[in-house]
MILUMSE-778097 format. One record per atom (N, C-alpha, C, O, CB): residue number from 1; residue in three letters; atom name; x, y, z. Coordinates in pm, whole numbers, m for minus. Glycine has a CB too. Layout:
! residues N
{k:NUM, r:Ala, a:CA, east:X, north:Y, up:Z}
...
! end
This chain:
! residues 69
{k:1, r:Met, a:N, east:3931, north:m1467, up:m4878}
{k:1, r:Met, a:CA, east:3971, north:m1434, up:m4743}
{k:1, r:Met, a:C, east:3997, north:m1563, up:m4664}
{k:1, r:Met, a:O, east:3916, north:m1655, up:m4667}
{k:1, r:Met, a:CB, east:3864, north:m1349, up:m4674}
{k:2, r:Ala, a:N, east:4108, north:m1567, up:m4595}
{k:2, r:Ala, a:CA, east:4147, north:m1687, up:m4521}
{k:2, r:Ala, a:C, east:4063, north:m1700, up:m4393}
{k:2, r:Ala, a:O, east:4025, north:m1600, up:m4333}
{k:2, r:Ala, a:CB, east:4298, north:m1682, up:m4486}
{k:3, r:Pro, a:N, east:4035, north:m1824, up:m4351}
{k:3, r:Pro, a:CA, east:3960, north:m1842, up:m4227}
{k:3, r:Pro, a:C, east:4040, north:m1798, up:m4105}
{k:3, r:Pro, a:O, east:4163, north:m1808, up:m4103}
{k:3, r:Pro, a:CB, east:3918, north:m1988, up:m4213}
{k:4, r:Arg, a:N, east:3969, north:m1750, up:m4004}
{k:4, r:Arg, a:CA, east:4035, north:m1698, up:m3884}
{k:4, r:Arg, a:C, east:4084, north:m1810, up:m3792}
{k:4, r:Arg, a:O, east:4188, north:m1797, up:m3726}
{k:4, r:Arg, a:CB, east:3940, north:m1607, up:m3808}
{k:5, r:Tyr, a:N, east:4010, north:m1921, up:m3789}
{k:5, r:Tyr, a:CA, east:4045, north:m2032, up:m3700}
{k:5, r:Tyr, a:C, east:4076, north:m2155, up:m3784}
{k:5, r:Tyr, a:O, east:4015, north:m2176, up:m3889}
{k:5, r:Tyr, a:CB, east:3931, north:m2061, up:m3599}
{k:6, r:Ser, a:N, east:4171, north:m2236, up:m3737}
{k:6, r:Ser, a:CA, east:4201, north:m2360, up:m3809}
{k:6, r:Ser, a:C, east:4097, north:m2466, up:m3772}
{k:6, r:Ser, a:O, east:4028, north:m2454, up:m3671}
{k:6, r:Ser, a:CB, east:4345, north:m2410, up:m3775}
{k:7, r:Lys, a:N, east:4086, north:m2569, up:m3856}
{k:7, r:Lys, a:CA, east:3989, north:m2676, up:m3829}
{k:7, r:Lys, a:C, east:4024, north:m2751, up:m3701}
{k:7, r:Lys, a:O, east:3936, north:m2793, up:m3626}
{k:7, r:Lys, a:CB, east:3983, north:m2774, up:m3946}
{k:8, r:Thr, a:N, east:4154, north:m2767, up:m3676}
{k:8, r:Thr, a:CA, east:4195, north:m2839, up:m3554}
{k:8, r:Thr, a:C, east:4161, north:m2758, up:m3429}
{k:8, r:Thr, a:O, east:4136, north:m2815, up:m3323}
{k:8, r:Thr, a:CB, east:4345, north:m2869, up:m3558}
{k:9, r:Ala, a:N, east:4162, north:m2625, up:m3441}
{k:9, r:Ala, a:CA, east:4123, north:m2542, up:m3327}
{k:9, r:Ala, a:C, east:3975, north:m2562, up:m3296}
{k:9, r:Ala, a:O, east:3935, north:m2565, up:m3180}
{k:9, r:Ala, a:CB, east:4152, north:m2393, up:m3355}
{k:10, r:Ser, a:N, east:3894, north:m2575, up:m3401}
{k:10, r:Ser, a:CA, east:3750, north:m2595, up:m3379}
{k:10, r:Ser, a:C, east:3723, north:m2732, up:m3317}
{k:10, r:Ser, a:O, east:3625, north:m2747, up:m3243}
{k:10, r:Ser, a:CB, east:3674, north:m2580, up:m3510}
{k:11, r:Thr, a:N, east:3806, north:m2831, up:m3347}
{k:11, r:Thr, a:CA, east:3787, north:m2962, up:m3284}
{k:11, r:Thr, a:C, east:3822, north:m2955, up:m3136}
{k:11, r:Thr, a:O, east:3759, north:m3024, up:m3054}
{k:11, r:Thr, a:CB, east:3873, north:m3069, up:m3354}
{k:12, r:Asp, a:N, east:3922, north:m2872, up:m3099}
{k:12, r:Asp, a:CA, east:3954, north:m2853, up:m2958}
{k:12, r:Asp, a:C, east:3838, north:m2789, up:m2884}
{k:12, r:Asp, a:O, east:3807, north:m2827, up:m2771}
{k:12, r:Asp, a:CB, east:4081, north:m2767, up:m2943}
{k:13, r:Val, a:N, east:3775, north:m2692, up:m2948}
{k:13, r:Val, a:CA, east:3659, north:m2626, up:m2887}
{k:13, r:Val, a:C, east:3544, north:m2726, up:m2873}
{k:13, r:Val, a:O, east:3476, north:m2729, up:m2771}
{k:13, r:Val, a:CB, east:3613, north:m2503, up:m2971}
{k:14, r:Gly, a:N, east:3523, north:m2807, up:m2975}
{k:14, r:Gly, a:CA, east:3419, north:m2909, up:m2970}
{k:14, r:Gly, a:C, east:3442, north:m3009, up:m2858}
{k:14, r:Gly, a:O, east:3348, north:m3052, up:m2791}
{k:14, r:Gly, a:CB, east:3411, north:m2982, up:m3103}
{k:15, r:Arg, a:N, east:3568, north:m3046, up:m2838}
{k:15, r:Arg, a:CA, east:3602, north:m3138, up:m2730}
{k:15, r:Arg, a:C, east:3569, north:m3077, up:m2594}
{k:15, r:Arg, a:O, east:3517, north:m3144, up:m2505}
{k:15, r:Arg, a:CB, east:3752, north:m3176, up:m2738}
{k:16, r:Ala, a:N, east:3601, north:m2948, up:m2578}
{k:16, r:Ala, a:CA, east:3572, north:m2879, up:m2453}
{k:16, r:Ala, a:C, east:3421, north:m2870, up:m2430}
{k:16, r:Ala, a:O, east:3375, north:m2883, up:m2317}
{k:16, r:Ala, a:CB, east:3633, north:m2738, up:m2453}
{k:17, r:Met, a:N, east:3345, north:m2848, up:m2537}
{k:17, r:Met, a:CA, east:3199, north:m2839, up:m2524}
{k:17, r:Met, a:C, east:3139, north:m2973, up:m2481}
{k:17, r:Met, a:O, east:3047, north:m2978, up:m2400}
{k:17, r:Met, a:CB, east:3137, north:m2794, up:m2658}
{k:18, r:Lys, a:N, east:3193, north:m3082, up:m2536}
{k:18, r:Lys, a:CA, east:3144, north:m3214, up:m2497}
{k:18, r:Lys, a:C, east:3176, north:m3243, up:m2351}
{k:18, r:Lys, a:O, east:3093, north:m3298, up:m2278}
{k:18, r:Lys, a:CB, east:3204, north:m3323, up:m2587}
{k:19, r:Lys, a:N, east:3297, north:m3206, up:m2309}
{k:19, r:Lys, a:CA, east:3336, north:m3226, up:m2169}
{k:19, r:Lys, a:C, east:3243, north:m3148, up:m2076}
{k:19, r:Lys, a:O, east:3205, north:m3197, up:m1969}
{k:19, r:Lys, a:CB, east:3481, north:m3183, up:m2147}
{k:20, r:Arg, a:N, east:3207, north:m3024, up:m2119}
{k:20, r:Arg, a:CA, east:3117, north:m2941, up:m2039}
{k:20, r:Arg, a:C, east:2981, north:m3009, up:m2025}
{k:20, r:Arg, a:O, east:2922, north:m3011, up:m1917}
{k:20, r:Arg, a:CB, east:3102, north:m2801, up:m2101}
{k:21, r:Lys, a:N, east:2933, north:m3063, up:m2135}
{k:21, r:Lys, a:CA, east:2801, north:m3126, up:m2135}
{k:21, r:Lys, a:C, east:2796, north:m3247, up:m2043}
{k:21, r:Lys, a:O, east:2696, north:m3272, up:m1975}
{k:21, r:Lys, a:CB, east:2762, north:m3168, up:m2277}
{k:22, r:Val, a:N, east:2906, north:m3322, up:m2041}
{k:22, r:Val, a:CA, east:2915, north:m3440, up:m1954}
{k:22, r:Val, a:C, east:2933, north:m3398, up:m1808}
{k:22, r:Val, a:O, east:2890, north:m3467, up:m1716}
{k:22, r:Val, a:CB, east:3031, north:m3531, up:m1998}
{k:23, r:Gly, a:N, east:2999, north:m3282, up:m1789}
{k:23, r:Gly, a:CA, east:3021, north:m3231, up:m1653}
{k:23, r:Gly, a:C, east:3160, north:m3256, up:m1603}
{k:23, r:Gly, a:O, east:3183, north:m3253, up:m1482}
{k:23, r:Gly, a:CB, east:2922, north:m3293, up:m1560}
{k:24, r:Thr, a:N, east:3256, north:m3281, up:m1693}
{k:24, r:Thr, a:CA, east:3393, north:m3309, up:m1650}
{k:24, r:Thr, a:C, east:3490, north:m3196, up:m1681}
{k:24, r:Thr, a:O, east:3609, north:m3207, up:m1650}
{k:24, r:Thr, a:CB, east:3442, north:m3435, up:m1714}
{k:25, r:Leu, a:N, east:3442, north:m3086, up:m1742}
{k:25, r:Leu, a:CA, east:3530, north:m2974, up:m1776}
{k:25, r:Leu, a:C, east:3551, north:m2888, up:m1652}
{k:25, r:Leu, a:O, east:3456, north:m2841, up:m1591}
{k:25, r:Leu, a:CB, east:3470, north:m2889, up:m1892}
{k:26, r:Lys, a:N, east:3678, north:m2868, up:m1616}
{k:26, r:Lys, a:CA, east:3712, north:m2790, up:m1498}
{k:26, r:Lys, a:C, east:3777, north:m2659, up:m1539}
{k:26, r:Lys, a:O, east:3845, north:m2652, up:m1642}
{k:26, r:Lys, a:CB, east:3806, north:m2870, up:m1404}
{k:27, r:Ser, a:N, east:3755, north:m2555, up:m1457}
{k:27, r:Ser, a:CA, east:3819, north:m2426, up:m1485}
{k:27, r:Ser, a:C, east:3958, north:m2425, up:m1426}
{k:27, r:Ser, a:O, east:3996, north:m2517, up:m1353}
{k:27, r:Ser, a:CB, east:3735, north:m2309, up:m1428}
{k:28, r:Gly, a:N, east:4036, north:m2320, up:m1457}
{k:28, r:Gly, a:CA, east:4177, north:m2310, up:m1422}
{k:28, r:Gly, a:C, east:4216, north:m2331, up:m1277}
{k:28, r:Gly, a:O, east:4226, north:m2445, up:m1232}
{k:28, r:Gly, a:CB, east:4224, north:m2181, up:m1460}
{k:29, r:Arg, a:N, east:4236, north:m2224, up:m1204}
{k:29, r:Arg, a:CA, east:4290, north:m2236, up:m1068}
{k:29, r:Arg, a:C, east:4194, north:m2300, up:m970}
{k:29, r:Arg, a:O, east:4232, north:m2387, up:m892}
{k:29, r:Arg, a:CB, east:4328, north:m2100, up:m1018}
{k:30, r:Ser, a:N, east:4069, north:m2256, up:m974}
{k:30, r:Ser, a:CA, east:3974, north:m2304, up:m873}
{k:30, r:Ser, a:C, east:3938, north:m2451, up:m892}
{k:30, r:Ser, a:O, east:3911, north:m2522, up:m795}
{k:30, r:Ser, a:CB, east:3847, north:m2220, up:m877}
{k:31, r:Gly, a:N, east:3938, north:m2496, up:m1017}
{k:31, r:Gly, a:CA, east:3907, north:m2636, up:m1045}
{k:31, r:Gly, a:C, east:3758, north:m2667, up:m1037}
{k:31, r:Gly, a:O, east:3719, north:m2783, up:m1028}
{k:31, r:Gly, a:CB, east:3980, north:m2724, up:m949}
{k:32, r:Arg, a:N, east:3675, north:m2562, up:m1042}
{k:32, r:Arg, a:CA, east:3531, north:m2583, up:m1039}
{k:32, r:Arg, a:C, east:3483, north:m2631, up:m1176}
{k:32, r:Arg, a:O, east:3545, north:m2604, up:m1279}
{k:32, r:Arg, a:CB, east:3457, north:m2454, up:m999}
{k:33, r:Thr, a:N, east:3369, north:m2703, up:m1175}
{k:33, r:Thr, a:CA, east:3314, north:m2749, up:m1302}
{k:33, r:Thr, a:C, east:3255, north:m2630, up:m1377}
{k:33, r:Thr, a:O, east:3194, north:m2541, up:m1318}
{k:33, r:Thr, a:CB, east:3205, north:m2859, up:m1280}
{k:34, r:Val, a:N, east:3277, north:m2630, up:m1507}
{k:34, r:Val, a:CA, east:3231, north:m2520, up:m1592}
{k:34, r:Val, a:C, east:3087, north:m2546, up:m1633}
{k:34, r:Val, a:O, east:3055, north:m2654, up:m1681}
{k:34, r:Val, a:CB, east:3322, north:m2503, up:m1717}
{k:35, r:Lys, a:N, east:3001, north:m2445, up:m1613}
{k:35, r:Lys, a:CA, east:2861, north:m2458, up:m1653}
{k:35, r:Lys, a:C, east:2828, north:m2366, up:m1770}
{k:35, r:Lys, a:O, east:2732, north:m2390, up:m1843}
{k:35, r:Lys, a:CB, east:2769, north:m2427, up:m1536}
{k:36, r:Ser, a:N, east:2907, north:m2261, up:m1787}
{k:36, r:Ser, a:CA, east:2880, north:m2162, up:m1890}
{k:36, r:Ser, a:C, east:2931, north:m2208, up:m2026}
{k:36, r:Ser, a:O, east:3042, north:m2261, up:m2038}
{k:36, r:Ser, a:CB, east:2944, north:m2029, up:m1853}
{k:37, r:Arg, a:N, east:2848, north:m2187, up:m2129}
{k:37, r:Arg, a:CA, east:2885, north:m2223, up:m2266}
{k:37, r:Arg, a:C, east:3000, north:m2136, up:m2315}
{k:37, r:Arg, a:O, east:3092, north:m2185, up:m2380}
{k:37, r:Arg, a:CB, east:2765, north:m2209, up:m2359}
{k:38, r:Lys, a:N, east:2994, north:m2006, up:m2285}
{k:38, r:Lys, a:CA, east:3099, north:m1913, up:m2327}
{k:38, r:Lys, a:C, east:3233, north:m1949, up:m2264}
{k:38, r:Lys, a:O, east:3337, north:m1941, up:m2330}
{k:38, r:Lys, a:CB, east:3061, north:m1770, up:m2290}
{k:39, r:Gln, a:N, east:3231, north:m1988, up:m2139}
{k:39, r:Gln, a:CA, east:3354, north:m2024, up:m2070}
{k:39, r:Gln, a:C, east:3415, north:m2150, up:m2130}
{k:39, r:Gln, a:O, east:3537, north:m2162, up:m2140}
{k:39, r:Gln, a:CB, east:3328, north:m2043, up:m1919}
{k:40, r:Ala, a:N, east:3330, north:m2245, up:m2169}
{k:40, r:Ala, a:CA, east:3379, north:m2368, up:m2231}
{k:40, r:Ala, a:C, east:3448, north:m2337, up:m2364}
{k:40, r:Ala, a:O, east:3551, north:m2396, up:m2395}
{k:40, r:Ala, a:CB, east:3263, north:m2466, up:m2253}
{k:41, r:Ile, a:N, east:3391, north:m2245, up:m2442}
{k:41, r:Ile, a:CA, east:3451, north:m2206, up:m2568}
{k:41, r:Ile, a:C, east:3585, north:m2139, up:m2544}
{k:41, r:Ile, a:O, east:3682, north:m2166, up:m2615}
{k:41, r:Ile, a:CB, east:3358, north:m2111, up:m2646}
{k:42, r:Ala, a:N, east:3592, north:m2052, up:m2442}
{k:42, r:Ala, a:CA, east:3716, north:m1982, up:m2410}
{k:42, r:Ala, a:C, east:3824, north:m2080, up:m2368}
{k:42, r:Ala, a:O, east:3941, north:m2062, up:m2404}
{k:42, r:Ala, a:CB, east:3692, north:m1880, up:m2298}
{k:43, r:Ile, a:N, east:3789, north:m2183, up:m2293}
{k:43, r:Ile, a:CA, east:3886, north:m2284, up:m2250}
{k:43, r:Ile, a:C, east:3937, north:m2362, up:m2371}
{k:43, r:Ile, a:O, east:4057, north:m2388, up:m2382}
{k:43, r:Ile, a:CB, east:3823, north:m2380, up:m2146}
{k:44, r:Gly, a:N, east:3847, north:m2400, up:m2460}
{k:44, r:Gly, a:CA, east:3886, north:m2471, up:m2582}
{k:44, r:Gly, a:C, east:3981, north:m2390, up:m2669}
{k:44, r:Gly, a:O, east:4078, north:m2444, up:m2722}
{k:44, r:Gly, a:CB, east:3763, north:m2508, up:m2662}
{k:45, r:Leu, a:N, east:3954, north:m2260, up:m2683}
{k:45, r:Leu, a:CA, east:4040, north:m2174, up:m2763}
{k:45, r:Leu, a:C, east:4176, north:m2155, up:m2698}
{k:45, r:Leu, a:O, east:4278, north:m2153, up:m2766}
{k:45, r:Leu, a:CB, east:3975, north:m2038, up:m2785}
{k:46, r:Ser, a:N, east:4178, north:m2141, up:m2566}
{k:46, r:Ser, a:CA, east:4307, north:m2122, up:m2498}
{k:46, r:Ser, a:C, east:4392, north:m2248, up:m2506}
{k:46, r:Ser, a:O, east:4515, north:m2239, up:m2516}
{k:46, r:Ser, a:CB, east:4285, north:m2083, up:m2351}
{k:47, r:Glu, a:N, east:4329, north:m2365, up:m2502}
{k:47, r:Glu, a:CA, east:4403, north:m2491, up:m2520}
{k:47, r:Glu, a:C, east:4461, north:m2499, up:m2661}
{k:47, r:Glu, a:O, east:4574, north:m2544, up:m2680}
{k:47, r:Glu, a:CB, east:4310, north:m2613, up:m2492}
{k:48, r:Ala, a:N, east:4382, north:m2454, up:m2760}
{k:48, r:Ala, a:CA, east:4429, north:m2455, up:m2899}
{k:48, r:Ala, a:C, east:4548, north:m2359, up:m2915}
{k:48, r:Ala, a:O, east:4644, north:m2391, up:m2984}
{k:48, r:Ala, a:CB, east:4315, north:m2415, up:m2996}
{k:49, r:Arg, a:N, east:4540, north:m2242, up:m2850}
{k:49, r:Arg, a:CA, east:4651, north:m2146, up:m2854}
{k:49, r:Arg, a:C, east:4777, north:m2206, up:m2794}
{k:49, r:Arg, a:O, east:4887, north:m2189, up:m2847}
{k:49, r:Arg, a:CB, east:4614, north:m2017, up:m2780}
{k:50, r:Ala, a:N, east:4761, north:m2277, up:m2682}
{k:50, r:Ala, a:CA, east:4876, north:m2338, up:m2614}
{k:50, r:Ala, a:C, east:4942, north:m2443, up:m2702}
{k:50, r:Ala, a:O, east:5064, north:m2462, up:m2695}
{k:50, r:Ala, a:CB, east:4832, north:m2401, up:m2480}
{k:51, r:Lys, a:N, east:4863, north:m2512, up:m2785}
{k:51, r:Lys, a:CA, east:4918, north:m2613, up:m2875}
{k:51, r:Lys, a:C, east:4979, north:m2551, up:m3001}
{k:51, r:Lys, a:O, east:5041, north:m2621, up:m3081}
{k:51, r:Lys, a:CB, east:4809, north:m2713, up:m2914}
{k:52, r:Gly, a:N, east:4960, north:m2419, up:m3019}
{k:52, r:Gly, a:CA, east:5018, north:m2350, up:m3133}
{k:52, r:Gly, a:C, east:4933, north:m2354, up:m3259}
{k:52, r:Gly, a:O, east:4985, north:m2337, up:m3369}
{k:52, r:Gly, a:CB, east:5150, north:m2409, up:m3163}
{k:53, r:Lys, a:N, east:4803, north:m2374, up:m3244}
{k:53, r:Lys, a:CA, east:4715, north:m2377, up:m3360}
{k:53, r:Lys, a:C, east:4674, north:m2236, up:m3400}
{k:53, r:Lys, a:O, east:4693, north:m2142, up:m3323}
{k:53, r:Lys, a:CB, east:4591, north:m2463, up:m3331}
{k:54, r:Lys, a:N, east:4618, north:m2222, up:m3520}
{k:54, r:Lys, a:CA, east:4584, north:m2090, up:m3571}
{k:54, r:Lys, a:C, east:4457, north:m2037, up:m3506}
{k:54, r:Lys, a:O, east:4345, north:m2076, up:m3541}
{k:54, r:Lys, a:CB, east:4567, north:m2095, up:m3725}
{k:55, r:Val, a:N, east:4477, north:m1948, up:m3409}
{k:55, r:Val, a:CA, east:4367, north:m1884, up:m3337}
{k:55, r:Val, a:C, east:4406, north:m1738, up:m3316}
{k:55, r:Val, a:O, east:4520, north:m1711, up:m3277}
{k:55, r:Val, a:CB, east:4337, north:m1956, up:m3199}
{k:56, r:Pro, a:N, east:4314, north:m1642, up:m3342}
{k:56, r:Pro, a:CA, east:4350, north:m1501, up:m3320}
{k:56, r:Pro, a:C, east:4381, north:m1472, up:m3174}
{k:56, r:Pro, a:O, east:4336, north:m1544, up:m3085}
{k:56, r:Pro, a:CB, east:4238, north:m1410, up:m3368}
{k:57, r:Lys, a:N, east:4457, north:m1366, up:m3150}
{k:57, r:Lys, a:CA, east:4493, north:m1327, up:m3014}
{k:57, r:Lys, a:C, east:4369, north:m1287, up:m2936}
{k:57, r:Lys, a:O, east:4266, north:m1252, up:m2994}
{k:57, r:Lys, a:CB, east:4594, north:m1213, up:m3015}
{k:58, r:Lys, a:N, east:4380, north:m1291, up:m2803}
{k:58, r:Lys, a:CA, east:4271, north:m1247, up:m2717}
{k:58, r:Lys, a:C, east:4246, north:m1099, up:m2739}
{k:58, r:Lys, a:O, east:4339, north:m1023, up:m2767}
{k:58, r:Lys, a:CB, east:4302, north:m1276, up:m2569}
{k:59, r:Ala, a:N, east:4121, north:m1057, up:m2727}
{k:59, r:Ala, a:CA, east:4088, north:m915, up:m2740}
{k:59, r:Ala, a:C, east:4138, north:m840, up:m2616}
{k:59, r:Ala, a:O, east:4130, north:m891, up:m2505}
{k:59, r:Ala, a:CB, east:3935, north:m895, up:m2759}
{k:60, r:Ala, a:N, east:4190, north:m721, up:m2637}
{k:60, r:Ala, a:CA, east:4240, north:m640, up:m2526}
{k:60, r:Ala, a:C, east:4122, north:m595, up:m2440}
{k:60, r:Ala, a:O, east:4015, north:m564, up:m2492}
{k:60, r:Ala, a:CB, east:4321, north:m518, up:m2577}
{k:61, r:Lys, a:N, east:4143, north:m591, up:m2309}
{k:61, r:Lys, a:CA, east:4037, north:m546, up:m2219}
{k:61, r:Lys, a:C, east:4019, north:m396, up:m2233}
{k:61, r:Lys, a:O, east:4116, north:m321, up:m2242}
{k:61, r:Lys, a:CB, east:4068, north:m585, up:m2073}
{k:62, r:Lys, a:N, east:3893, north:m354, up:m2233}
{k:62, r:Lys, a:CA, east:3865, north:m211, up:m2244}
{k:62, r:Lys, a:C, east:3843, north:m154, up:m2104}
{k:62, r:Lys, a:O, east:3777, north:m214, up:m2019}
{k:62, r:Lys, a:CB, east:3740, north:m186, up:m2334}
{k:63, r:Arg, a:N, east:3899, north:m35, up:m2082}
{k:63, r:Arg, a:CA, east:3879, north:31, up:m1953}
{k:63, r:Arg, a:C, east:3755, north:118, up:m1960}
{k:63, r:Arg, a:O, east:3724, north:177, up:m2063}
{k:63, r:Arg, a:CB, east:4002, north:116, up:m1914}
{k:64, r:Lys, a:N, east:3684, north:124, up:m1849}
{k:64, r:Lys, a:CA, east:3566, north:209, up:m1841}
{k:64, r:Lys, a:C, east:3611, north:353, up:m1816}
{k:64, r:Lys, a:O, east:3702, north:377, up:m1737}
{k:64, r:Lys, a:CB, east:3469, north:161, up:m1730}
{k:65, r:Ala, a:N, east:3547, north:446, up:m1882}
{k:65, r:Ala, a:CA, east:3580, north:587, up:m1862}
{k:65, r:Ala, a:C, east:3517, north:634, up:m1731}
{k:65, r:Ala, a:O, east:3404, north:597, up:m1699}
{k:65, r:Ala, a:CB, east:3531, north:673, up:m1982}
{k:66, r:Lys, a:N, east:3591, north:716, up:m1658}
{k:66, r:Lys, a:CA, east:3539, north:767, up:m1531}
{k:66, r:Lys, a:C, east:3431, north:872, up:m1559}
{k:66, r:Lys, a:O, east:3441, north:949, up:m1654}
{k:66, r:Lys, a:CB, east:3653, north:827, up:m1444}
{k:67, r:Lys, a:N, east:3330, north:872, up:m1475}
{k:67, r:Lys, a:CA, east:3224, north:971, up:m1489}
{k:67, r:Lys, a:C, east:3268, north:1103, up:m1431}
{k:67, r:Lys, a:O, east:3324, north:1108, up:m1321}
{k:67, r:Lys, a:CB, east:3096, north:924, up:m1421}
{k:68, r:Arg, a:N, east:3244, north:1208, up:m1503}
{k:68, r:Arg, a:CA, east:3275, north:1343, up:m1450}
{k:68, r:Arg, a:C, east:3149, north:1400, up:m1388}
{k:68, r:Arg, a:O, east:3038, north:1383, up:m1439}
{k:68, r:Arg, a:CB, east:3330, north:1438, up:m1563}
{k:69, r:Arg, a:N, east:3169, north:1469, up:m1276}
{k:69, r:Arg, a:CA, east:3053, north:1530, up:m1210}
{k:69, r:Arg, a:C, east:3047, north:1676, up:m1235}
{k:69, r:Arg, a:O, east:2955, north:1743, up:m1187}
{k:69, r:Arg, a:CB, east:3056, north:1505, up:m1062}
! end
């Protein structure tokens, strides 16, 4: 079975994680410093996608079902 992510994509994620640890990783529009580990990983993966590296597509958002009364 082939790997889901390329090695170069994982280095991009690693770079984002190091930036987060130092405190220089900024989020998109707001430009706030990223403190969350999950958000740092997401930024690294999106950068890898933008460069055209082998990364699976984003998962589709699931809608919540309305409660019936």
